[in-house]
C-alpha positions in Angstrom: 29.3 -4.9 -2.1 25.8 -5.7 -3.0 23.6 -7.6 -0.5 23.2 -11.2 -1.2 19.3 -10.9 -1.5 19.7 -8.7 -4.7 21.6 -11.3 -6.4 18.4 -12.7 -8.2 17.5 -9.1 -9.4 21.3 -8.5 -10.5 21.2 -11.8 -12.6 17.9 -10.7 -14.1 19.2 -7.5 -14.9 22.4 -8.8 -16.5 20.3 -10.1 -19.6 18.8 -6.6 -20.3 22.1 -4.9 -20.4 23.2 -5.7 -23.7 23.8 -2.2 -25.6 21.3 -2.8 -28.3 18.6 -4.3 -25.7 19.3 -1.1 -23.6 19.1 1.2 -26.7 16.0 -0.4 -27.7 14.2 -0.4 -24.4 15.1 3.6 -24.1 13.7 4.3 -27.6 10.5 2.4 -26.7 10.3 4.2 -23.2 10.7 7.8 -25.0 8.2 6.8 -27.7 5.6 5.8 -25.2 6.2 8.7 -23.0 5.5 11.1 -25.9 2.6 9.1 -27.3 1.0 9.9 -23.9 1.8 13.4 -23.8 0.2 13.8 -26.9 -2.8 12.2 -25.9 -3.2 14.6 -22.9 -2.4 17.7 -24.8 -4.0 17.2 -28.4 -7.6 16.5 -27.2 -8.0 20.0 -25.7 -8.2 23.5 -27.3 -5.4 25.9 -27.1 -7.4 28.1 -24.6 -7.7 24.9 -22.3 -3.8 24.4 -22.9 -2.8 27.7 -21.9 -5.3 28.2 -18.8 -4.5 27.7 -15.3 -7.1 25.2 -14.0 -5.9 25.4 -10.4 -3.3 27.5 -8.7 -1.8 24.1 -7.8 -0.8 23.2 -11.2 0.9 24.5 -14.2 -1.0 25.3 -17.5 -0.6 22.3 -19.8 1.5 24.2 -22.4 4.0 24.9 -19.6 4.4 21.1 -19.0 4.7 20.3 -22.7 7.6 22.8 -23.2 9.4 22.0 -20.0 9.4 18.1 -21.0 11.3 19.3 -24.1 13.6 21.8 -22.2 14.6 19.1 -19.8 15.3 16.6 -22.5 17.5 19.0 -24.3 19.1 20.1 -21.1 20.3 16.6 -20.0 20.8 14.9 -23.5 21.6 17.3 -26.1 23.7 19.7 -23.9 24.9 17.4 -21.3 25.5 14.3 -23.1 25.9 15.7 -26.5 27.8 18.8 -25.7 25.5 21.0 -27.8 24.8 24.7 -27.3 21.5 25.7 -25.8 18.5 25.7 -28.6 16.8 28.7 -27.0 18.8 30.2 -24.0 15.9 32.9 -23.6 13.5 30.1 -22.5 15.7 28.4 -20.1 14.3 30.5 -17.1 10.8 30.1 -18.0 10.7 26.3 -17.6 13.0 25.8 -14.4 10.6 24.5 -12.1 12.5 26.2 -8.9 12.7 29.4 -10.4 9.0 30.0 -11.0 6.1 28.5 -8.5 3.2 27.1 -10.5 1.1 29.9 -9.5 3.2 32.3 -11.4 3.8 30.5 -14.5 0.6 31.5 -16.4 2.1 35.2 -16.4 5.2 34.1 -18.0 6.0 34.9 -21.9 5.5 30.9 -22.4 5.7 29.1 -25.7 2.3 28.9 -27.4 0.9 25.3 -27.9 2.2 25.1 -31.6 5.6 26.4 -30.6 5.9 24.2 -27.7 4.9 21.3 -29.7 7.8 22.0 -32.5 10.4 22.6 -29.8 9.6 19.1 -28.0 9.5 17.2 -31.5 12.6 19.1 -32.7 14.5 18.0 -29.5 13.0 14.5 -29.7 14.3 14.0 -33.4 17.8 15.0 -32.2 17.7 12.9 -29.2 17.0 9.8 -31.3 20.0 10.5 -33.4 22.0 10.9 -30.3 20.7 7.5 -28.8 21.8 5.7 -32.1 25.4 6.8 -31.9 25.9 7.1 -28.2 27.8 4.4 -26.2 25.8 3.5 -23.1 28.6 3.2 -20.9 31.8 5.1 -19.5 30.1 7.7 -17.4 27.5 7.3 -14.5 25.1 9.3 -16.6 25.3 7.0 -19.8 25.8 3.7 -17.7 23.2 1.5 -19.0 21.3 4.2 -20.6 20.4 5.7 -17.2 20.0 9.3 -18.6 17.8 8.4 -21.4 15.6 6.5 -18.7 15.6 9.3 -16.5 14.2 11.3 -19.4 11.5 8.9 -20.0 10.7 8.6 -16.4 10.6 12.6 -16.2 8.2 13.0 -19.0 5.9 10.2 -17.6 5.8 11.9 -14.1 4.8 15.2 -16.0 2.1 13.1 -18.0 0.7 12.1 -14.7 0.8 15.7 -13.4 -1.0 16.8 -16.6 -3.6 14.0 -15.9 -4.2 15.7 -12.7 -4.8 18.9 -14.3 -7.1 17.1 -16.4 -8.9 15.9 -13.2 -9.1 19.5 -11.9 -10.1 21.0 -15.1 -14.1 21.9 -15.4 -15.9 21.2 -18.6 -17.1 18.4 -20.7 -15.0 15.2 -20.8 -12.1 15.0 -23.2 -10.3 11.9 -21.9 -11.7 8.4 -22.5 -10.5 4.8 -21.5 -12.2 1.4 -20.6 -13.3 0.8 -17.1 -11.4 -2.0 -15.4 -12.9 -5.4 -15.2 -15.2 -6.2 -12.6 -13.6 -8.2 -9.8 -13.4 -11.7 -11.1 -10.9 -13.4 -8.6 -11.7 -14.6 -5.2 -11.1 -11.7 -2.7 -8.2 -12.0 -0.5 -9.3 -14.7 2.2 -8.0 -12.3 4.9 -8.3 -8.5 5.3 -4.7 -8.4 6.6 -1.4 -10.6 6.6 1.3 -11.0 9.1 4.9 -9.9 8.2 7.3 -11.8 10.2 9.9 -10.1 12.2 13.3 -9.8 10.8 15.5 -8.2 8.2 14.9 -7.3 4.7 17.0 -5.6 1.9 15.2 -2.1 1.3 16.1 0.1 -1.6 18.4 -1.0 -4.7 22.0 -0.7 -5.9 21.4 -2.7 -9.1 18.0 -1.3 -10.9 19.6 0.4 -13.9 17.0 3.3 -14.1 16.3 3.6 -10.3 16.6 7.3 -9.2 19.0 8.7 -6.5 16.4 8.4 -3.5 15.9 4.8 -4.1 19.7 4.0 -3.6 21.6 2.2 -2.0 20.3 -1.0 -1.0 20.4 -1.5 2.7 19.3 -4.2 5.1 16.7 -2.9 7.7 15.3 -5.1 10.5 11.6 -4.7 11.5 9.5 -6.0 14.2 6.8 -8.2 13.1 3.5 -6.3 11.6 0.0 -7.0 10.1 -0.8 -5.2 6.9 -3.9 -4.7 4.8 -4.2 -7.1 2.0 -5.9 -4.5 -0.2 -6.2 -0.5 0.0 -8.9 0.9 2.1 -12.2 1.2 -0.1 -14.7 4.1 -0.5 -17.1 1.9 1.3 -14.8 1.6 4.2 -14.1 5.3 4.3 -17.7 6.1 4.0 -18.3 4.2 7.4 -15.4 6.7 8.9 -17.4 9.6 7.4 -20.9 8.4 8.7 -19.4 8.0 12.2 -18.6 11.6 12.4 -14.9 11.2 11.4 -14.7 14.7 10.0 -16.2 16.0 13.1 -14.1 14.4 15.8 -10.8 16.0 16.5 -9.4 13.0 18.6 -8.6 11.2 15.2 -6.7 14.0 13.8 -3.0 15.5 13.9 -3.4 18.9 15.0 -2.3 20.4 11.6 -4.9 18.2 9.9 -7.6 19.2 12.1 -6.9 22.7 11.6 -6.8 22.1 7.7 -10.2 20.4 7.5 -12.0 23.0 9.8 -10.5 26.1 7.9 -11.4 24.5 4.2 -14.8 22.9 5.6 -13.6 19.7 4.2 -16.1 16.9 5.1 -15.3 14.2 2.4 -12.3 13.2 -0.1 -11.6 15.8 -3.0 -14.3 15.9 -5.9 -17.0 14.2 -3.7 -20.2 16.0 -3.0 -23.6 15.0 -1.5 -26.7 15.2 -3.7 -30.4 13.7 -2.6 -28.7 11.7 0.1 -26.1 10.1 -2.2 -22.5 10.6 -2.5 -21.5 11.6 -6.0 -17.9 12.2 -7.5 -16.7 14.1 -10.4 -14.0 12.2 -12.4 -12.4 13.7 -15.5 -15.9 15.3 -16.2 -18.0 12.8 -15.5 -20.2 12.8 -12.2 -21.2 9.4 -11.0 -22.2 7.7 -7.8 -19.1 6.8 -5.5 -18.5 3.1 -6.1 -17.9 1.2 -2.6 -15.5 -1.3 -3.8 -12.9 0.9 -5.3 -10.0 2.2 -3.3 -10.5 5.5 -2.0 -8.8 8.3 -3.8 -8.0 11.9 -3.5 -7.3 11.8 0.2 -4.5 13.7 1.9 -2.1 12.2 4.4 -4.2 13.7 7.4 -7.3 12.1 6.0 -5.5 8.8 5.8 -4.2 9.1 9.3 -7.3 10.0 10.9 -9.0 7.0 9.2 -6.5 4.7 10.5 -6.6 6.2 14.0 -10.6 5.7 14.0 -10.0 2.2 12.8 -7.8 1.3 15.9 -4.8 1.0 13.4 -2.3 3.2 11.7 -0.5 3.8 8.4 2.4 1.5 7.6 6.0 3.0 7.7 7.7 3.1 4.4 10.0 0.4 5.4 7.1 -1.8 6.3 5.3 -1.0 2.9 8.7 -2.2 1.0 9.0 -5.1 2.9 5.4 -6.2 2.3 5.8 -5.6 -1.4 9.4 -7.0 -1.9 10.5 -9.4 0.6 10.2 -13.0 -0.1 10.4 -15.0 3.2 11.2 -18.2 1.5 14.5 -17.1 -0.5 14.9 -14.1 1.9 15.9 -11.9 -1.0 13.9 -8.7 -2.1 12.3 -8.8 -5.3 11.7 -5.9 -8.1 8.0 -6.2 -7.8 5.2 -8.2 -5.5 5.2 -10.8 -8.0 8.8 -11.3 -8.9 11.5 -9.5 -11.2 9.2 -9.7 -14.3 8.1 -6.4 -15.6 4.3 -5.1 -15.2 1.6 -6.7 -17.3 -2.0 -5.7 -17.5 -2.9 -9.0 -15.5 -0.7 -7.9 -12.6 -1.3 -4.3 -11.9 -3.4 -1.1 -13.1 -0.9 1.1 -14.5 -0.3 3.4 -17.5 -3.6 5.1 -17.8 -5.0 2.0 -19.5 -8.0 3.3 -17.1 -9.0 6.3 -15.7 -10.0 5.0 -12.3 -8.7 2.4 -9.8 -9.8 -1.3 -10.3 -12.0 -2.9 -7.5 -10.1 -3.5 -4.3 -8.9 -7.0 -3.8 -8.1 -7.7 -7.6 -4.9 -8.6 -9.4 -4.1 -11.7 -7.7 -1.3 -12.4 -10.2 0.2 -9.3 -8.9 0.2 -10.3 -5.3 3.2 -10.4 -3.1 4.6 -13.7 -1.5 2.5 -13.1 1.4 -0.8 -12.8 -0.6 -1.0 -8.8 -0.2 -2.6 -7.4 -3.5 -2.4 -4.1 -5.5 0.8 -2.8 -4.0 1.6 -1.6 -7.4 -0.7 0.6 -9.5 -4.4 1.8 -8.7 -3.7 4.5 -6.1 -0.5 6.0 -4.6 -0.4 4.9 -0.8 0.5 7.3 1.9 2.9 6.0 4.5 3.5 7.3 7.9 7.3 8.2 6.9 8.9 11.6 6.3 10.8 11.6 3.0 14.4 11.0 4.2 17.6 10.0 2.4 18.8 6.3 2.9 22.2 5.7 4.6 24.9 6.4 2.0 22.6 8.7 -0.2 24.4 10.5 -2.9 22.5 13.2 -5.0 22.6 12.3 -8.7 22.6 13.7 -11.1 21.2 17.1 -9.5 20.2 17.9 -6.1 16.7 19.2 -7.1 15.3 16.1 -7.6 15.3 14.5 -4.1 17.6 16.3 -1.8 16.2 19.7 -1.5 12.8 17.9 -0.5 14.1 15.6 2.5 12.8 16.4 5.8 9.4 16.2 7.8 7.5 18.5 5.5 7.0 15.8 3.1 5.5 12.4 3.3 6.3 9.2 1.4 3.8 7.5 -1.0 4.5 4.2 -2.5 3.3 2.0 -5.0 2.2 4.1 -8.1 -1.3 4.6 -9.4 -3.4 3.9 -12.5 -1.9 7.3 -13.7 1.8 6.0 -13.4 3.7 4.5 -16.5 5.6 1.3 -15.6 8.8 3.0 -16.4 8.3 5.2 -13.6 7.1 2.6 -11.1 8.7 -0.5 -9.4 9.0 -1.9 -5.7 11.7 0.6 -4.8 10.3 3.6 -6.3 9.5 6.8 -3.9 7.2 9.4 -4.2 6.6 12.4 -1.6 4.2 15.1 -1.4 2.8 17.6 1.7 0.5 16.1 3.5 -2.2 18.4 2.8 -2.1 17.4 -0.8 -5.6 15.8 -2.1 -5.5 16.5 -5.9 -3.0 13.6 -6.5 -4.1 10.1 -6.9 -3.5 8.9 -3.5 -5.2 6.3 -1.3 -3.7 4.2 1.6 -3.7 0.8 3.4 -3.5 0.5 7.0 -1.2 -1.7 9.4 -0.9 -2.4 13.1 2.0 -3.8 15.2 1.8 -7.7 15.7 
């Protein structure tokens, strides 16, 4: 039985569940993902595609062929029952068989071969989409497996964008900057979220992934949460106050991390002539004070929050602030309601190559007035990545279940690098607390 607070979302989803509408949505999502993949791989040379720009990341050409291999595995083999097109390459593109640091040594497909392979798979997938009933099994119901593959490709596109940020050399990616802050900034720096129950997770979102399910009721005490993400300017105040030199703000593992690696600022920042500069996709520029801080680890976010006399929000607090409507009592798909994201509501989809100024997107605000919960920067929470009550791995354990535990911290909300198909109020991301190359920022909270 679904929670009463999900009935609004359920009604909204019902109109989207006509087979032709689902087919159209899946085709559009797959096409958008492939266009973005091309935009990330076509502008660079074959040398750049096959190079490993950081041991933290795969060569871009590995991601390109892995996208095709995953699509072939789940759609052409699992759904259509076809034999493997190239069984000899399957082990090369198994993400669990070969760590990223080892992948350049593998006999990978070259750039042209990888493109041809991915294109051949996609051609067969579109034929399959036209003739496959989107019902009858859990994989096919409401086009789930097609949505899963579109999300998978977009997640790798975000990974490839991270590789572009780590890549040295002249810029190859361009995008317009976000508009300057035109709306009035939030009236208050924080809002109060009243104590009480809310529905966390979802049992009705058609393409939600296994770790977002099922919907369940959580009760939270009252808390305050920032109306906007922490900015570069605010973070620089922490730095200027000796934040990186004062162990009392840091978790022991975080203190060890910054000392052993001589970390004194967010990743990609450096000081020159008394000014903080940053490198962003090959461009060196002054750090803008009004943008959400980016490329900070969980340890850095946690230390700042302690310094500020606050804390990171729990994952449940973040989701309640983002989805709970205190008037109706139900949980929305997004902070603004159930409608899909638009450029006036959130900075998503790599439309820009940077976050928008903090305090923007009033049309994307939650019922309580919290802004930029979706898009701009992934937001670290204090929570470990754990299963929800009643969790069931689907369709494979390696997506979520093998990562559950205290080693990984949860991030929420997406970033400018996330496509709308892979971002919603229930979407959960996770990473190791040392990670800084990801498009991560944070906001803070405090007990009421």
